N, C-alpha and C positions, 0 to 999 in steps of 0.2 A: 489578391486578394487573401487572403490568410483565414488560415482554418485551425480549429484549435481539437486535436487528437490525439486520444490516447499514448500515452507514451509507456508505461509502465501499469503492471498491475500486481500485485500477488492475492490469490483469490483465497478466500475462505481460512484467513488464518484464526487460528487461537489466541486470545486475548489470555495472557498471561498475568497482570497485574493491572491496576488502574491509580493511579495517585494522583487525589486528591489536591495534596500539597505542594504539588511540584507544580515549576514554571510550564506555561502550557507547552503541546509538541507532542507525539508519539515517539515513543523510543522503541528500534525496530534492528536485529541482530541484523549486522553488515553483511552477512550472507543470502540473506532476503534483500536487503537494497543494493546489494552487485549484480543480484539475479535479475532484478529488478528493472537498473536499471536508472533506479534511484537514488540523486546524490545528499549528501548529510544538508539537511538546512530548506531543502527541496522542501515545497510549496506539493499538500498532498491531500486530498480527499479521503473519510474515511466512512465506508458504510457497513454499519452491523446491521448483521444479514438474522443476526437474532430475534429485536427487536425493532427494527428500522432506522432506529436516527442515520440523520446523515450531519459528518462537519468537514468544516475544512482547517490545517494547518499543518505544522511541518514536520519532516523527518528528523529525527537526531537519532546518530547511527548509537547501538546497541552490542554489547559483546559480544563477537564472531562467532557462530558454533554454540551460542547460548540458546537461540528458541524464542529471544522476547519478545514481546508485544507488548507496550505497557501504554496505555491510555493517560494521558498525565494534565495536570491543570483543572479548572474549570469542563476540561471532556470528559470526565474523570466521573463525573453524573450520566453522564449517554452510554457508558461502559463497561461489565465487570468481568474478572474471573471468569473465565470458558467462555465469552461470549466468540461467537465467528465474525469477521470484519473482512472488505474487501477496501485493501491499499489501492488507491490508487493517483499516477502523476498522467499531467498533462505537458503537449509540446503545443507549439503554435510553429505552423506550415508554411511555407507558399502551396498551392492549391496541386501545382504539379509535385510537389515534393509529400503533399500529401496521400495523395495515388498512389506512388512509390512505398512507402509507409506501413511499416508492419509492428502494432506492438508488441511489447514484450509479455504474459503472463507466466506470471509465478504459480504452482501448485503446488501446495505442502501438505505433508500428513497433520496428526493431530497434534506432534510434538513442534511442527513449525522448520520442520526439517526438508528442503526441497525436494520433489519426485521430480518433478515435469517440470520444465520451459518450452515454450511456444513461442517461435516469433512471427507467426504468420496470423491471420485474422480469426477470432476465437470464431464469431457468427458469420457463417456462411450466407450468403445472401443472395 
């Protein structure tokens, strides 16, 4: 059996820009991608905490240290500057791998600077 598990997430990042005229994707500061273990062009889910919208797209690396979180293309209709979003990637694991897996959770400040990275399960049950 294979299980789909959270691989990594960037928690409550602030959208810095929404560009309707750009082809689809989300541009994210390379430092944030690295911290969350998300690769450029990897599929990600974007959950808008501010308005409740959810979408699936792919990550594009933004300038390292810039704090950029820019929602691009048609998805720009679902986010605006200042919105808080959670960006998550998922991994496919065997049952045994899933039981040992610990997703990475990246917490940021209001400027999208990493303040904490956790490698354990965020929700204890």
